[in-house]
N, C-alpha and C positions, 0 to 999 in steps of 0.2 A: 473797768473798761466799758465804754459806751458802744453797745452793739449796733445801735441805729446809725452811728457815724460810719461804721465799717460798711454797711450796706446802703448808705445814702446814695441816691442817684444824682449825678451831677446835673446842675441846672443847664437848660438849653441856652444857646447863645441868644442874646437880645435881638429881636427883630425877625426871628425865624417864624415863631408862632405867637399870636396874641391871645391873651386870656380875657374872657368876659367876666364882669363882676358877678357877684352872687345874685343880684337882682337887677338885671339890665332893663333899661327903660325902652318903651316902644320906639323912640327916636333913634336910640343906639342900635336897635335891631335893624331898622331901615337902612342905616348907614352901612351895616355889615352885609346887606344883601348884595350878591354879585351882580354887576352890570353885564348884560349880554355882550356889549361891544368889548368890554374888558376881557370877557371869556374868550372871544375870538382872537384877540391879540395874544392872550396867554397861550392858546393852542398853536398859534402861528409861530411864536418865538419861545421855545422852551428855556432859553437862557436869559429871559427878561429879569431884570433886577429891580423893577419898580414894585416895591413892596406894597403900596396902597392898592395896586390893581390885582394882587394875588387873591386867590379864592381861599376862603376859610375852609379848612379840611381837617379831618382826624385820621386820614389814611396814612399808612406807613410809606416811607420813602422807597422808591423803586430800587431794587437791588442792582440794576444795571449801572447805577451811578457809583457803586462801591468799587473800590480798588481791590481786585482779586489777585494782584501780583504776589501778595504775601501768603496765599493759601499754601499750606504744606504740600510739597510734591505736585503742585498744580492741580490739586484735588478739585474736580468739577462740581462736587456736591458739598463743598466745605461750608458754603453760605446758604445752600438750598435746603439742607436737611437739618431739622431741629425737632426737639421733642416739645411737649406741651409747656414746659417751663422755659423754653427759649434756648436750651443748650444745643450746641452744634457738635455733630460727630463727623459727618462726611463719609464717603464711600471708598476713598483710597484710590480712585481711578481718575485719570485725566479725561478731558472731553473726547479725545480721539479713541481712547481705550473704551470708554463707555459706549461710544457709537458702534464700535466693532462688536462688543458684547451684545448689544441690542440686535444687531443683524443676525448673529448666531442664534439668539433666543427665538427670533421670528422664524428662522429656518427650521429649528427643532420643533417649534409649535406647528408649522405647516405639515411636517412629517407625521406628527402624532395624530393630526386630524384625520389622515387618510387611513381608516381602519380597513383591514382586508375583508373583501366581500365573501360571504358564505358561499361555498362551492355547491351549487345546485345545477340541475340540467339547464334551466334558463340562463343562469349566469355563465355557464360554460359556453353556451351558444352565442351569447353576447360577446364574450371574449374572443371567440373564434371569428365572429363576424368583423370585429374591429381589426383583428389581425389580417384577415383577408383584404379588407379595405386598405390597410397600410401597405400591404404587398402590391396591390394593384396600382395604388397611387404612386408608389416609388418606381414601379416599372414604367408607368406612363410618363412620368417626368424625366426619367433617365432616357427614354426613347426619344422624347421631344427635344431635350437639351443635353445631348451626350457630351458636349464639350464645355458645358457651363455648370460646374458643380454648385454654384450658388443657387441655381434653380431647383436642385433636388436635394440639397443638404437638409432642409427642414423635414422633408418626407423620409429621409434616411434616419433622422433622429426619431421620428414617430415609429418607424419600422423597428428600430432598436428597442424602444419601449414596448411595442406590441409583442415582440418575441419574449422579452423578459416577463411580460404579464402571463405567459403560458406556463411558467415554471411551477406555480402552485397546483397546476392540474395533476402533477405527479402524486399529490396527496390523496387523490380520489380516482384511481385508475379504472375502477369498475364503471363509474359514470362517464369519465372524460375520454378514455381511449377509444371506445366505439364511436363516440361523436367526432373525435379527431379524424378517424378514418372515413366515416360516413360523409362528413362535410367537405372533404377534399383538402383539409388543412394539412394533412400529412404530406400530400404531394407537393404543396406549396413550400412546406418546410424543407423537404429534400431538395427542391429546386433552389433554395437559398444557399445550398452548399456550392453552387456555381456562381454565386453573386460576385460582382466586381469588387465590392468592398470587403476586405478580409475581416473587418470587425463584425460585420453581419454574419459571415461564415462562422466565426468563433461563437457568436451568440447562439446560432443554430446547433452547433456541436455541443455546447454546454447543455442546451435543452434536451438533446437526444441522450446525453449521458444521464441526466436526471430521470427522464421518462423510462429508460431501460434498466435502471438500478434494481438489483434484486430485492431491495428493502422498500420499494415503492408502496405507498398506501399506508394508512393508519387506522384501518377499520378494525383490526384485531384478528384473532385466530379463526373466528367463525367464517370470515370472508377470505381466508388465505387461499383456498382452492380457487375461488372465483377470481381473485386477483391474479393468480398464476395463469389461469386460463386466458384472462384478458391480456396479460403481458405477452403470452405466446402469440396471440393474434397480432399484436402490435409488432413484435419482432419479425414475424413472418411477412407482414406487410412491408416493413422496412427493407428486408432482404429482397423481396420482389421488386422494390423500387431501386435496386442497385446501390444501396447505401454503403455497402462494404467497399465497392470500387471508388465511389465518390470520396469517401473519407481518406482512403489511401492516396488518392490524387492530391488531396489538400495538404498532406504531410510535406510535400515538396514546395507548396506555396508559402508555408509559414516560416518566418524567420525567428528562430529561438533566441536570438540576441535581444528581442523585444519581450518584455514580461507577458503581455497579453497573448502574443503568439505562442510563447512557451506554455501558457495555460491551455491554449487551444490544442496543442499537441497532447498534453496530459489528458484532456477530455476525450480526444479521439481514441487514444489507447484504452481509456476507460470504457468507451462504447464497445470496443472489441472484446474486452474482458467480460462485460455484461452479457453480450450476445453469446459468446462461447461458453460462459458459465451456465446459460440457460439451455443451449443446444451445442454440445461439443462437436457434433458431426459437421458443423459449419466451418471448422478449422481447415479442413481440406479445401473447401470452396474458397476460403479467404486466401490461402496460399496459392492455389492453382489459377485463380482469376485476377489476382492483383500482384503488385510488386512489393508486398509487405515484407517478404523474406529479405529482399535486398536492402530495404530501408532499415530493418532491425539489425542486420549484420553490420551495416555502416554505423548505426547509432551506438552500438555497444563499444565501438572502438574510439569514441571521443575521449580525448585526454582529460577534459574537465568533467568531474562527476557531478550530476544533479539528479533530481527525482525522476526526470524523464528517461535518463540512462538506466536507472534501476527498473523503471516500469517496462522499458523495452526488453530487458533481460527476462523479466517475469513473463511477459507475453510470449517471448521465444520459447520459454520452458513449457508454457501451456500448449503451444502449437505442436511441440514435439512429443508431448506426453503419451498420447495413444494413437498416433497416426503413422503408419508405415510410409504413406505417400509423402508426408511432410518431411520425414527423416531422409527419404530418398532425395527430395528437392534440396534439403540442406547439404547433402553430399555433393550434388551437382554444382552448387554455388560456392564451393570451398568453405562451407560453414564451419567444418571441424577446425581447419587452419585458423579461421577468424576467431573462434572461441578460445582456442589455445593461446593465440596472441593476446587476447583481452585478459586471460587469466595469468599470463606470465608476469604481469606487473605485481602480483601478490607472491612472487617467489621469495623476495627479500624483504617484504614489508607486510604488515597487517593492514586491514581496512582502517581508515581514519575515524569512522563513526559507524553507527548501527545501520545507516542507510547504505553505505558502501559495502558493509558486511552482507547485507541482504542481496545486493547486486552480485557479489561473489558467489553466494550460495545458489542463486538462481542460475548462474552460468554453469556451475558444477552439476546442478540438477538437470539442466538441459542437455549437457554432454552425456550424463548417465543414461538419460532416456534415449538419446540417439545411438548409443553403443549397443542397444539391443539388436541392431541390424548388422549382419556380417560385413556389408560393404563399408559401414562406418568404422568398424574395427580396423579394416585395412587402411582407411584414410587416417585414422588415429595413429596407426603404426608408421605410416609414411610421413606424417607430420611430426614425428619424434615425440609423440605424446607420452610414451613410457618414460623417456628421459626426463621430461619436464616434471611429471608426477613424482619421480624418485628424488629429484632435486628439491621439490617442495617438502617431501617427507624429511629430508635431511635437515632442512632449515628449522623444523619444529615450530612453525608459526600456526596461525589459525587455519591455513590452507592444508595443513598436514592431514587432518582427518578426512577432508573432502577428497584429497588426492588418493588416499587409500581406497575410498569408496569407488572412485573412477576406475582404478586398476582392477578392482573386484569385478566390475561390470565388463571391462575390456577383455579380461582373461577367461570369463565364464563361457561355457558351451564349447562345442567342437570348433566353432569359428574363432575361438580364442587361442587355438594351438600355437599359431605363429607369434602371437603376442606373448604367450608364456615362454617360448624359446628366447625371444628377444629380452624378456625380463631377466632371465638367468644370465644371458650374455653381457648385459650392462651392469652386472653385479647387484641385481636387485635382491638376491637372497639375504645378503648381509643386512640390508636396510630393513626388509620386512621382518626378519627374525629379531632384530634389535628392537623394533616397535612391539613385537609380540611378547618379548621378555620384559618389557617395561623399562628399558634402558633409556633414560632421558636426562635432560639438564635439570638443575635445581628449579629454574623457572617453570619448566614443563611439569615437574612433579607436584606442583601446587594443585593442578587440576587433573592429576593422574587418574583418580577414581572415575571421574566423569568421562574422560577420554577413553579409558580402558573399556568402559561399558559400551561406548559408541563404536570404537574401532575394532574390538575383538571379533564380532561376527564377520566383518569385512576382511580382516586379516586371515581368519580361518577359511573364508571363501576363496581367497587368493591361494592359500596352501592347498586347499581341496582341488582347485582348478589345475594347479601344477601337477598333482598326482594323476589327474584325469587326462591331461593333454600332453604332457611330456612323453615322447616315445620311449618304449622299453629299451634298456641298455644304452640310452643316449647319455652323453656326458652331463647334460643338465639334470637328468633324473638321478644319476649317481651323486652329483653334488647336493641335490635336495636331500637324499637319504643320509648323506654324511652329516648334515646339519643336526639331525635327530640323534645321531650316534655320539657326537662330540660332547665333551664335558660331562661324561657319565650319564648320558640320556637326560640332561636337564630339561630339554624341550618336551620330552615325553612326560616328564613330571609336571611341567607347566600345563600340558593338555589335560592331565588328570585333575589338576586344580580347577581348571575352567569347567570340566565335566561335573565335578562335585558341586560347584556353585550353581550351575544352571539346573542340575538335578533337584536341588533343594527348592529352587524357584518353581520348578515344574510340579513338584509334589503339592505345593500350596494351591496351585491352579487346579490340579486334578481333584483335590479335596473339595474345592468350591464347585467344580463341575459335577462331581458325584452327588453333592447335597442338592444341587439344582435338579439333577436328573431324578432323584428320589421324589422330590416335590411334584414334578411333572407326572411321574408315574402314579402317584397317589391321586392327583387331580384328574388323571385321565386325559391330559392335554399333550402327552408326549407325541412328537412327530419325527419321522426319519430325517427331516431336514435339520433337526437339532444336532445330529451327529456331525454334519459338515461344519456347522457354526462352532461347535466345541473344538473340532480339530484345528480350525483357524485360530481359535482362542489359545489353544495349547502351543501352536507355532509361535505366537506372539509372547507367550509366557515362558519360553525357553526351549521348546522342543526343536525349533529350527537350528539353534546353536548346538544343541545336544546331538542332533543328527549329523551336523557337519563335523563335530569333534570325533564322534565314533567312526565316521567315514574315514577320516585321516588316520585314526588309531588302527583301523582295520588294514589300511594300506601299509602302514609301518610294520605291523605284525606279520603281514604276508611276505614282505620283501626283505626283512632282516631278522635272522634268528636271534641275535643278541638282544635286539629291541623287543622282540616278542617275549623273551624270557623275562626281561625287566618289567615289561608291561603286566604280564601275568602275576608276577610277584607283588607288584604294587596294588593290583586289583584285589589280590587275596587278602591283603591287610585291611581292606574295607569290606570283606566278605562278598566280593564280587568275582566274576570270571569273565572270560572272553565271550561267553554265551550272552551275558548282559548287553554287550556291544552288539551282538547279532540280533537281539530282540529289537533294539532301537532301529537297526537297519531294515528289519522286516517291515516296520511301520513306514519307514521311508519308501521302501520299494512298493508297498501296496498303494501308496498315494502318488506314484509317478505314472502318468499315462504314457502309453507307448508313443502317442503322437507328440507328446511334450518332452520326450527324452532327448530331443535335439540331434538325432542322427548319430553317426559313428564318430567316436573320438579318435585321437591320434593313435591310440592303442588298438583300434579296430573294433570297439564295442560301444554299444549305446549305454546310457546311464543305467537303465534297468538291468542290462546284462552284467554290467560291472557290479552292481549291488548283489545280483544272484551269486556271482563267483565269490564275493567277499563273505556273504552269509554262509555259503557252503564251506569255505575254508575255516571260518571261525567255529562252525559246528564240529568239524573234524578235529580241531585242536582242543576242544573242550573234553 
């Protein structure tokens, strides 16, 4: 096979290009020199066919004359891209696609070129100065042309950029925050909360949320105290400029059907959370001087669930956590009825996702906090809260554990006497003892261990409140005692099982505390305050549940002879006596303050007096 034939280049058409002989004569070269007039004609008519007038050239033919209609996929680079050997590859993009890609590459390149400026005091002052100019320019143009947005739209865009340029200042609060206050920029920012353009308001709110975040700054632990001090000054200045009132007023301006407005609401609630997290005492000022309580109660009733609904429930829980005044305000605005209505949707269904589950838990927590007040217990009873909680318990859904906790709070203390009576009347004993004995469906038994651990202290709290608050010789009290007698005292045996479990837990905690105490005594660093800390640790480690169990057992032993005999016999099997129960109650009594005993119960005694009588009775029986 002749390889040269395979790679032989075809001859060019005759007349396209002329070849010179190997040794051209001077006359021949003169003839081939281009004539200027001929060159002008050639430039004027690119389609001239007069070959004698053509210029001798060794240039490649222009690619514009090639027919690109057959390029695969309309590839714009099919003929343009080639390697050193003349092979074509192409980019796979059409001309339009290539143009779009070029535009995006330019945009990305411009973004990369703008590196963030290092945060220094001079750079902070320059940024604040630009912001002040943007605010003044926008105000000036809006006042001059109030009815012509085209006149101030550019300044509004500049103002938007100027506000966003302040966001990085949250990275250096120690340097930036004093300068923001000193320069007057803080007052300008707060003034923007009343701006006619809602988008500008949202920008300002987002900035406040960033500036007041508890995690501001990146200086490290060494500057943590200085950062907190600076943040305190900023928050105090914001409150002095009535930011709480202005933010609440803007909640009604924002339309949450729009994504930007919805984010604005989220940032407003975030500012409230940041401020209250730094200074919880401001919660009463927020409720008393604004309409935030009304807005929150309306927001939690929305049918469609979103993150702002969950955030509203969380803020409501924060406001009610440690404030009597806020709980009282909740009662005046029918807040208990509203919260029960919002919770009723979980009677027959579980939350659809983790976010809605958090919403439900926040509402239950808010309700528990509010039930610390006697007037809220009355409103809870009037709104049929007991009935709703029992229905939730019967459905055995996620709301079951939370409803038990709510009933525990509602029935505790002397103010819970009426709630206890109603609880018995609506057949709550059957429901609560079914939960106590662990009678559940197959689905519920899968998580029985975890739920038993969570629910048992609250179930015992409910039973304890029933013994404390049900009047002597009342039908409700007789029915309560009958529950412990039935089925051969099975519920007494269950109480003893719980007692043994928490006693073992408490022994481990006591051993750890004793070892720590010895180390402190050896080092000479023991302080009386350690005893209080250890007592709290013991309560968390099982002592609280043990005290509640022994309190109930003491009541059973005192009120029923048969139950007392059965209890004594079961304790004897474990080398225990009724005196061991009395020992637990003495610790309970010694840590109950007279002021915290809650007044007189339905049986005419305070909590401390009840404990004294039970201890005396157990001592006499031993």
